[in-house]
N, C-alpha and C positions, 0 to 999 in steps of 0.2 A: 786476629792472627791466621797466618798462611801456614799452610802444613810445611813441617820441616822432616829430614830424614839424616840421619848420621851417615857419614861417609862410610863408617864401618859396614853398615848394612848394605850399601850400594856396592860396596866391593865383592859382598856375597851374591850378588846378582848378576850374572854373567851376560853379557850382551845387551845391558843397560846403559845408554850412552847418557853421557851427562852434558848438558848445553851449558857450555861454558861462558860465563858474563862476570867477570873481576869489578863490575861497576855495583854489585849488590853488596852492599855493607848494611849492618844492623847492630844495635846496639842493645845487649843482653838486660835484663834485670839487674845483675851485680854491676852495671856500667861499662862492662866489657864490650869493647869495640871488636866486631868480626866481620870479614870479608868472606863474602858467601863462595863456594865452589862453582857453584850455576844451580841447575834444577834438573829433575828428572820427571818422567810421567811415569805414575806407579800404579798398579789395580791393586786396591785394598780391600780383603773380605774379611768382615766381621760378620759373624753370625749368620752365615751365608749371604748376606747384602754385599754386593762388590761395586764399588764406584772407583772411577779412575781420576785421579787428582796429579797436580804438577806439584811435587815437592821440592824445596829449597835444600840445598846440601851443606851441611854444616861440616865443616873443613876438621874439626877438632873432635876428639873423642867426647860423648856427651852421656848423660844417665840415662838417655832413652835412645830404640832404636827406630821411632818414627812418632812424631807428635803430629796428630790431626787438626786442623783448625776450623775456622768459619765457614770454610767451602766444603769441606766435607761433612759438617753439621748440615748444610742447607741441602746437599745432594742426597741425603738419607731421610730427610725430613725429620731429623731429631729434634725430642721433648725431651727435657731432664726434670726429673722430680727430685728436688734437692732434699727433701724430709726425708724420703726413702732411700735415697742415694740409686735412683733407677733412671735408666734412660731408654727410651722407646725410640728404635728407628724402622722404617719402612722401605722394603723394595718395592719393585715393579710389579708384586704378586698382591699388593696391597695387606700382605700379612706382616704385622708389626711383631717385632723381637724385642723383648726386653733384656738388656744387658746392665751389669752392676758399674757404679761410677765410683770409683776410687780417688782417694785424695792423693794429690802430686806428692812424692818425695821432696823432703826439704831442699837437699840437693840439686834437683832437676829443676825447680823454681827459680833459681838464679841462672839457668840456663836458656830461659823463656825470652824472646825479645820484647823489648817495650818499646821500641822506635826505630827509624831510619838513621843511620849515620850521615849526613848530607854534606860531605866535603869535610869530615871531622867535627861538624857541629851537632850536637844533639837536638833534634826537632821536639824533645820531650814529649809530655803527654798529648799534645795535640796532634802528634803523629800517628797515623793508621797506616800499619805496616801493609795489611791487607789492599788497602787502596791504592799506595804507594808502588807497590810492585804488581797491579794490575797489569801494567804494560806487558811483563813477564808472561802473565797468566794467559791474556787475550791473544797475544802473537803467536801464530802458529800454532792456533788452539785445535787441539785433536776433540773430537767429538766426545762428549763426556756422558757416561752412561750409567746405568745403574741394572744390575744382574742379580738373580736370586740364587746364582750357584747351581741351578739346575742344568 
């Protein structure tokens, strides 16, 4: 899954340019098709660990402001302990931070992408949104970094 951000949150971040691309279309878990507004580079700080991600802008109101995906999870070297509902993330200082993992509210579950809309046709479960949108993530790639908020 890719990193997603609500247009409402982007509008509260003055000076954050949206790179427009109307070819980005996704299918949500509720089967609704949506064209993304584009993407932005965002500095995300969780418990003192900061990472820069490209977040795709959801054009409509969502139940979340920012939904972090697999790219962010890899950047912070995350490890989830499902039984205790805890996640560990590690910064460049090699200090591990433990954060709680919460269940996703039911309304938000329907807003999560499940695939790409390829010309109006669903690419079903075999679709890998992270892989399909890689061209956007890799083009004009800004250096991704971790910072420990120091």
